[in-house]
N, C-alpha and C positions, 0 to 999 in steps of 0.2 A: 691625783689624776695622772695616768701614764701619757707620755707624749709619744706620738707616732712620727717618725722622721718623714719630712715632706719630700726630700730629694731621694729618688730611687736610683739615680745614677751619679757617678763621679763626674762633676762638671769640668774637671781639668782634662780628662781623657775620654769622656763620654762613653765609658764602659758601663754596661748595665750590671747592677748589683742584684743577684738572685738570692732569694731566701729558699732554704730547703725545708720542706715539710714532710713529715712522715705520718701517714694515715694507717691505722690498723683497722682492718675489717674482718669481723668474724662471721662466717656463714654457718648457720645452723639449719640443717635439713629438717623439715617437719616430718614427724612420724605419727603413726596412729596405732592404737591398741584395739584389735578386733576380738570380740568375744563370740564364741560359737555355741550353738544350741547343743544340749545333750538331753538324755532321758532320765538322768539320775538325780538331779538337784530340784528342790522345790523352788517355787517363785520367791518365797521369803528368804531362802538361803542365798539365791542369786542377788536379790535386791540388797540384802545386808552386805554381801561381799563387794558389790559395786560401790556402795557408799563407803565402805572401809578403804577400798583401793583408790577411789577418785576424790572422795570428800564432797560429792555432789548431794543434792537434796533427795529425799525419799521419792518424790514424784518423778524426778529425772531418772533415777535408778529404776523405778517401775516402768517408765517408758522404754528404757533400754532392754529390760527383761522381756517386755511384750514384743519388742522388735526382734529380739533373738528368737523368741518362741514362734513368731509368725513368719519371719523371713529366713531364719537359720543363722543370722549373725547380726552384730551391731558394733559400730565403732563407738567404744565407750570412752575413749580419750584421744585427743589430738594435741600434739605438742613436741617438746624436745625428746630426743631418743632416750636419754637417761630416765626421764620421768615415765615414759611409756614402758620401759623395762621394769620400773618399780611397780606400776599399775598391773602389768602382766603377772609379775611375781606374786602380788597379793591375791589376785584372782585365782592363780594356780594353787594357792595354799589349800583350797578345798577341792582341788582336782578339776577346776573348770578349764576348758580348752580355749587357749588364746593364741594370737599371732600378732607380732609387731611388724608393721609394714612401713615402707617409705613412700 
């Protein structure tokens, strides 16, 4: 068991002893990958590519595809910038139109 010193000052001079701590904080900005509608790809092509890009379930990919079809776009992934760029790249393999936003 480690012992923690009970005296935090020098009793002869009454000087406070300070401990120095260093904290590292990494801030990661959230990003999102937006998929836009087009008139060239079938529903099955888009569903398959969303699954390939994000690893989501068939039903979630189908919901994204319907959202893209009905509203013109869908946020298919939220997370770290690097992963958003990977998702975008996979979607664009079949010439789907995407945008990564912060």
